C-alpha positions as CSV (number, residue, x, y, z in Angstrom):
1,M,164.7,64.5,28.2
2,K,163.1,64.6,24.9
3,N,161.1,67.5,23.6
4,I,157.9,68.0,21.5
5,P,156.7,71.4,20.2
6,H,154.5,73.0,22.8
7,Q,152.9,76.0,21.1
8,F,149.4,74.8,21.9
9,N,147.8,72.3,24.3
10,N,144.4,72.6,23.0
11,L,142.7,70.5,20.2
12,D,140.7,73.3,18.9
13,K,143.7,75.4,18.4
14,Y,145.5,72.6,16.7
15,F,142.5,72.2,14.4
16,E,142.5,76.0,13.5
17,A,146.2,76.0,13.0
18,L,145.9,73.0,10.6
19,Q,143.2,74.8,8.8
20,T,145.6,77.8,8.5
21,V,148.3,75.6,7.0
22,L,145.9,74.2,4.4
23,Q,144.9,77.7,3.6
24,L,148.5,78.6,2.7
25,I,148.9,75.5,0.7
26,E,145.8,76.1,-1.2
27,E,146.9,79.7,-1.9
28,E,150.3,78.4,-2.9
29,T,152.0,80.5,-0.3
30,P,155.3,79.1,0.9
31,L,155.3,77.8,4.4
32,R,157.9,80.3,5.7
33,D,157.9,81.5,9.3
34,E,156.8,85.0,8.4
35,N,153.9,83.8,6.2
36,L,152.4,81.2,8.5
37,G,153.0,83.3,11.6
38,E,151.2,86.3,10.2
39,Q,148.3,84.1,9.0
40,L,148.0,82.5,12.4
41,L,147.7,86.0,13.8
42,R,145.1,87.1,11.3
43,N,143.1,83.9,11.8
44,G,143.0,84.4,15.5
45,V,145.0,81.3,16.3
46,I,147.6,83.2,18.1
47,N,147.3,86.8,19.5
48,P,149.6,89.7,19.8
49,G,150.1,89.1,23.5
50,R,149.2,92.6,24.9
51,E,145.6,93.7,25.2
52,G,144.7,96.5,22.8
53,L,147.6,95.9,20.5
54,T,146.5,95.6,16.9
55,I,148.0,93.1,14.5
56,E,149.7,95.8,12.5
57,E,151.1,97.4,15.7
58,Y,152.4,94.1,16.7
59,L,154.0,93.3,13.5
60,L,155.7,96.7,13.3
61,E,157.0,96.1,16.9
62,Q,158.3,92.6,16.0
63,S,160.1,93.9,13.0
64,A,162.6,95.6,15.2
65,K,163.7,92.2,16.4
66,T,165.8,89.6,14.6
67,P,163.7,87.0,12.8
68,S,164.7,84.3,15.3
69,N,163.3,86.4,18.1
70,R,160.0,87.3,16.6
71,G,157.3,85.6,18.6
72,Y,155.0,85.0,15.6
73,H,157.9,83.4,13.8
74,T,158.5,81.0,16.7
75,A,154.9,80.2,16.7
76,A,155.0,79.2,13.0
77,R,158.1,77.1,13.5
78,E,156.7,75.2,16.4
79,T,153.4,74.6,14.5
80,I,155.2,73.3,11.5
81,K,157.5,71.1,13.7
82,F,154.4,69.6,15.5
83,F,152.4,68.8,12.4
84,K,155.5,67.2,10.7
85,L,156.1,65.1,13.9
86,I,152.6,63.9,14.2
87,G,152.6,62.9,10.5
88,F,150.1,65.6,9.3
89,L,152.4,67.6,7.1
90,I,155.1,67.3,4.5
91,V,157.3,70.4,3.8
92,Y,159.4,70.4,0.6
93,D,162.7,72.3,0.1
94,N,161.0,75.2,-1.6
95,K,158.7,75.5,1.4
96,S,155.7,74.3,-0.5
97,G,153.6,71.8,1.6
98,E,151.2,68.9,1.4
99,L,148.9,67.6,4.1
100,T,148.7,63.8,4.6
101,P,145.5,61.8,4.3
102,S,145.3,61.7,8.1
103,A,145.3,65.4,8.3
104,I,142.7,65.8,5.5
105,Q,140.5,63.2,7.2
106,I,140.5,65.3,10.5
107,L,139.7,68.6,8.6
108,S,136.9,66.8,6.6
109,I,135.1,65.3,9.6
110,P,132.4,67.6,11.1
111,D,131.5,65.3,14.1
112,E,133.7,66.3,17.0
113,N,133.5,63.0,18.7
114,I,134.7,61.2,15.5
115,R,137.5,63.9,15.2
116,K,138.6,63.1,18.8
117,E,139.1,59.4,17.8
118,L,141.3,60.5,14.9
119,W,143.3,62.9,17.2
120,R,143.7,60.0,19.7
121,N,145.1,57.7,17.0
122,A,147.5,60.4,15.8
123,F,149.0,60.9,19.3
124,I,149.2,57.3,20.0
125,Q,151.3,56.8,16.8
126,L,153.4,59.8,17.6
127,G,157.1,58.8,17.9
128,V,159.8,61.0,19.2
129,E,163.5,60.4,18.4
130,G,166.2,61.2,21.0
131,T,169.8,62.3,20.4
132,D,170.9,58.6,20.3
133,G,168.4,57.9,17.5
134,E,166.1,55.7,19.6
135,I,162.3,56.3,19.3
136,S,159.7,56.3,22.0
137,H,155.9,56.8,21.9
138,P,155.3,59.3,24.7
139,Y,151.5,59.4,24.7
140,R,151.4,55.6,25.1
141,I,154.0,55.9,27.9
142,L,151.9,58.5,29.6
143,L,148.7,56.4,29.4
144,K,150.5,53.4,30.7
145,L,152.0,55.4,33.5
146,V,148.7,56.7,34.6
147,Q,147.2,53.3,34.4
148,D,150.0,51.7,36.5
149,K,150.3,54.7,38.9
150,S,146.7,55.9,39.2
151,G,146.8,59.2,41.1
152,I,150.3,60.1,40.0
153,E,151.2,63.8,40.3
154,T,150.6,65.5,37.0
155,K,154.0,67.1,37.1
156,K,155.6,63.6,37.0
157,L,154.0,62.8,33.7
158,M,157.0,64.7,32.3
159,L,158.6,61.2,32.5
160,A,156.7,60.2,29.4
161,L,159.3,62.2,27.5
162,E,162.2,60.9,29.5
163,A,161.9,57.3,28.1
164,E,164.6,56.6,25.5
165,N,162.6,53.8,23.9
166,D,159.6,51.5,24.3
167,S,161.4,48.6,25.9
168,I,160.4,46.9,29.2
169,E,163.7,47.9,30.9
170,E,163.2,51.6,30.0
171,Y,159.6,51.5,31.3
172,E,160.7,50.0,34.5
173,R,163.3,52.8,34.9
174,I,160.5,55.3,34.4
175,I,158.4,53.6,37.0
176,E,161.3,53.8,39.5
177,L,161.9,57.4,38.8
178,S,158.2,58.1,39.4
179,E,158.6,57.0,43.0
180,L,161.0,59.8,43.6
181,S,160.1,63.4,44.5
182,L,160.0,65.9,41.7
183,E,163.2,67.5,42.9
184,E,165.0,64.1,42.8
185,I,163.7,63.4,39.5
186,L,165.1,66.6,38.0
187,E,168.4,66.0,39.6
188,S,168.5,62.3,38.5
189,T,167.6,63.1,34.9
190,G,169.6,66.3,34.7
191,T,166.4,68.2,33.8
192,S,166.0,71.9,34.4
193,V,162.8,73.3,35.8
194,S,161.9,75.1,32.6
195,M,162.4,71.8,30.6
196,A,160.1,70.0,33.1
197,R,157.5,72.6,32.8
198,N,157.5,72.3,29.0
199,A,157.4,68.5,29.2
200,V,154.0,68.6,30.8
201,K,152.5,71.5,28.8
202,I,151.1,69.4,26.0
203,L,150.4,65.6,26.6
204,P,148.6,65.7,29.9
205,G,146.2,68.4,28.7
206,I,145.6,66.5,25.4
207,A,144.9,63.2,27.3
208,E,142.4,65.1,29.4
209,Q,140.6,66.5,26.4
210,L,140.5,63.2,24.6
211,G,139.0,61.6,27.8
212,D,141.9,59.3,28.4
213,I,142.7,60.7,31.8
214,V,141.1,63.0,34.4
215,R,142.9,65.4,36.7
216,R,141.8,66.0,40.2
217,G,143.8,68.7,41.9
218,N,147.4,67.9,41.2
219,N,146.9,64.3,40.4
220,A,146.1,62.2,37.2
221,F,143.7,59.2,37.0
222,P,142.9,56.8,34.2
223,I,139.6,56.7,32.3
224,G,138.5,53.6,30.3
225,R,140.9,51.8,28.1
226,I,142.3,51.9,24.5
227,V,141.5,49.2,22.0
228,I,144.0,49.0,19.1
229,T,142.8,47.3,15.9
230,E,144.5,45.7,12.9
231,D,144.7,49.2,11.1
232,E,147.5,50.2,13.4
233,I,149.6,47.3,12.3
234,S,151.8,47.6,9.2
235,T,154.0,45.1,7.5
236,E,157.6,46.4,7.2
237,I,158.9,46.1,3.6
238,P,162.2,47.4,2.4
239,P,161.5,50.7,0.7
240,D,163.5,49.8,-2.4
241,A,161.9,46.4,-3.0
242,T,160.1,46.2,-6.3
243,N,157.9,43.7,-8.1
244,A,158.7,42.1,-11.6
245,E,157.3,45.2,-13.3
246,G,159.5,47.6,-11.2
247,V,156.6,48.9,-9.1
248,L,157.3,49.5,-5.4
249,Y,156.5,46.2,-3.7
250,S,154.7,48.0,-0.9
251,Q,152.2,49.4,-3.4
252,F,150.7,46.4,-5.1
253,R,151.8,42.8,-6.0
254,P,150.3,39.8,-7.8
255,V,149.2,37.0,-5.5
256,T,147.0,33.9,-5.5
257,S,144.4,32.8,-3.0
258,G,147.2,30.7,-1.5
259,T,149.6,33.5,-0.9
260,I,147.3,36.5,-0.1
261,A,147.1,37.7,3.6
262,V,150.0,35.6,5.0
263,D,149.6,35.3,8.8
264,P,152.1,37.4,10.8
265,I,154.2,35.6,13.4
266,F,153.0,36.6,16.9
267,N,155.4,36.5,19.9
268,T,153.9,35.0,23.1
269,I,152.8,37.9,25.4
270,S,154.0,37.7,28.9
271,T,154.7,41.3,29.9
272,V,154.3,44.5,27.9
273,S,156.2,47.8,28.2
274,I,153.7,50.2,26.7
275,D,150.5,48.8,25.4
276,Y,148.0,47.0,27.5
277,T,148.4,43.2,27.4
278,E,144.7,42.5,26.9
279,S,144.6,45.2,24.1
280,I,147.4,43.3,22.3
281,R,145.5,40.0,22.5
282,I,142.4,41.7,21.2
283,R,144.5,43.3,18.3
284,Q,146.0,39.8,17.5
285,Q,142.6,38.2,17.5
286,R,141.1,40.8,15.2
287,L,144.1,40.7,12.9
288,A,143.9,37.0,12.6
289,E,140.2,37.3,11.8
290,H,140.9,40.0,9.3
291,Q,143.5,38.0,7.5
292,E,141.1,34.9,7.4
293,I,138.4,37.1,5.7
294,V,141.0,38.4,3.1
295,R,141.9,34.8,2.3
296,Q,138.2,33.9,1.9
297,L,137.5,36.9,-0.2
298,G,140.7,36.2,-2.4
299,L,139.6,32.5,-3.0
300,F,136.0,33.6,-3.7
301,C,137.2,36.0,-6.4
302,E,139.9,33.8,-7.9
303,E,137.3,31.0,-8.4
304,R,135.6,33.5,-10.7
305,A,138.8,34.1,-12.8
306,F,139.7,37.4,-11.2
307,E,143.4,38.3,-11.0
308,L,144.4,39.2,-7.4
309,Y,146.7,41.8,-5.9
310,E,147.4,42.9,-2.5
311,G,149.4,45.9,-1.1
312,K,148.4,48.9,0.9
313,F,144.9,47.9,0.1
314,D,143.7,44.6,1.5
315,C,142.6,43.0,-1.7
316,L,142.3,44.0,-5.4
317,S,140.5,41.9,-7.9
318,T,140.8,42.7,-11.6
319,M,139.1,41.3,-14.7
320,E,139.8,42.9,-18.1
321,E,139.4,46.7,-17.6
322,T,137.6,46.6,-14.3
323,A,139.2,46.7,-10.8
324,L,137.3,45.9,-7.6
325,V,139.2,47.3,-4.5
326,F,138.4,45.8,-1.1
327,E,139.1,47.1,2.4
328,I,138.3,44.6,5.2
329,K,137.2,45.7,8.7
330,T,136.7,43.5,11.7
331,I,134.0,45.2,13.9
332,L,132.4,44.7,17.3
333,S,128.7,45.1,18.0
334,S,129.2,48.7,19.5
335,M,128.3,51.6,17.3
336,S,131.4,53.5,18.4
337,D,133.7,50.7,17.1
338,Q,131.7,50.3,13.8
339,E,131.8,54.0,13.3
340,K,135.6,54.3,13.9
341,Q,136.4,51.3,11.5
342,T,134.0,52.7,8.8
343,I,135.7,56.0,8.9
344,K,139.1,54.5,8.5
345,G,137.9,52.2,5.7
346,V,136.2,54.8,3.6
347,G,139.3,57.0,3.8
348,Q,141.6,54.1,2.9
349,L,139.4,53.1,0.0
350,K,139.3,56.6,-1.5
351,Y,143.0,57.2,-1.1
352,Y,144.1,53.7,-2.5
353,K,141.7,54.0,-5.4
354,F,143.1,57.3,-6.4
355,S,146.8,56.9,-5.6
356,I,147.4,53.4,-6.6
357,V,144.6,51.7,-8.6
358,N,144.1,54.7,-10.7
359,R,147.4,56.5,-10.8
360,Q,149.8,53.6,-10.7
361,M,147.8,50.7,-12.1
362,E,145.9,53.0,-14.5
363,Y,142.6,51.5,-14.0
364,E,139.6,53.8,-14.8
365,D,136.7,51.5,-14.0
366,I,137.1,51.1,-10.2
367,K,134.5,49.8,-7.8
368,E,135.0,50.2,-4.0
369,F,133.8,47.7,-1.4
370,L,134.0,47.8,2.4
371,V,133.9,44.3,3.7
372,Y,132.9,43.8,7.4
373,S,133.2,40.8,9.6
374,Q,129.6,41.1,10.4
375,K,126.6,43.1,9.2
376,P,127.1,46.8,10.3
377,Q,124.5,49.4,11.5
378,V,122.1,50.5,8.7
379,S,123.2,54.1,9.1
380,L,126.7,53.1,8.1
381,I,125.5,51.2,5.1
382,E,123.5,54.2,4.1
383,F,126.6,56.5,4.6
384,C,128.8,54.2,2.5
385,T,126.1,53.9,-0.2
386,S,126.0,57.7,-0.4
387,E,129.9,57.6,-1.1
388,N,129.4,55.0,-3.8
389,I,130.9,52.3,-1.7
390,K,129.4,48.9,-1.7
391,V,129.0,47.2,1.7
392,V,129.7,43.5,1.9
393,W,129.9,41.4,5.1
394,L,130.3,37.8,6.1
395,E,127.3,35.9,7.4
396,E,127.7,32.3,8.3
397,G,130.4,31.8,5.8
398,T,128.7,33.6,2.9
399,F,129.5,36.9,1.7
400,K,126.3,39.2,1.6
401,I,125.7,42.6,0.1
402,Y,123.2,45.3,0.6
403,D,121.2,45.9,-2.6
404,S,120.1,49.6,-2.6
405,V,117.5,49.0,-5.3
406,S,115.6,46.3,-3.6
407,N,116.5,47.3,0.0
408,Q,117.4,43.7,0.7
409,D,120.4,41.7,1.7
410,I,121.6,39.4,-1.1
411,D,124.4,37.1,-1.8
412,F,127.5,38.9,-3.1
413,E,128.5,38.2,-6.7
414,P,131.6,40.1,-7.8
415,L,131.0,39.3,-11.5
416,D,127.9,41.5,-11.3
417,F,130.2,44.5,-11.0
418,V,132.2,43.7,-14.2
């Protein structure tokens, strides 16, 4: 059975621990066990364990133990492992660290509901490697298991960490195991009682806090459904591939309106092992719409003599010393979907502008545009405008833009921004 760090099972604690990691990074303090462990203590993220024991008394008591047996060192190790596993933290050989854009985004969002969406996305993407090198996504498996076996005993959700991979065959094995008693599961999988307890310490509690499941007594039931959008799909490009200028191919590359946003090849969906079949269909529809908008936008700019690039960003149009960077979002009519897509889009624009368009391509005059499949809510337009991001959307085949000066919707003309 696979294992994930189980120091915390509370999102607030994870948030406080992430703040503590950022504190040490900003202070340029190495992320060693003793440094992070002590700071977690002083920030109240972990406690000395015995009531009435001061931090200084606890540290003195712990100093008599070997480093590997010191409780606050263990807490620090588990915290680092978790944040690395979930893709929030990079730790270098000299123990300096760097938070990823996903972690920075979570720390910078004050709204708790929006932050929950970001946590959910992080846990959905969490992949765990087994001893044989195969990777599974336990949170997805847990949600699928609760969906297919509504009312399953919470203890049996340990099986989310038993899966070797995300294949149909492996999920069918997990379903068969779930029909057994807990004792039979432990015997069949060679799992100890302590391993089983650790396996259900984290994910069921997180799923309940995120509103994905509800626990009644000793049983778990599904709530709602998960919709996955085009942002969770990435094109796999060999890491060593470069363009003619020697720049990593995955960063940016010259294209034309005929070669930008090539459609992916979809397999016919019959059965699905982890994700919901309908969610995959929705994802494919939204991705197809996303790619069509990118192509229209590319042609629209190319007709005005812009040079085009695509890469991690959806589209970049350049003319002389000016670069227009576009991120495209397909949205539904619901505010929750529009809000989620806007948050992702703003973060992507800011990061790609800084890390690629400015640092790698060396443009200084950079304009940012968030392009929607339909007109978004006014509050989201106001938010983007406050962040110096122009809002564009497609309306009956025409690109529109909100003019903050006249407070009117007008036809979008990219040449106006050169």
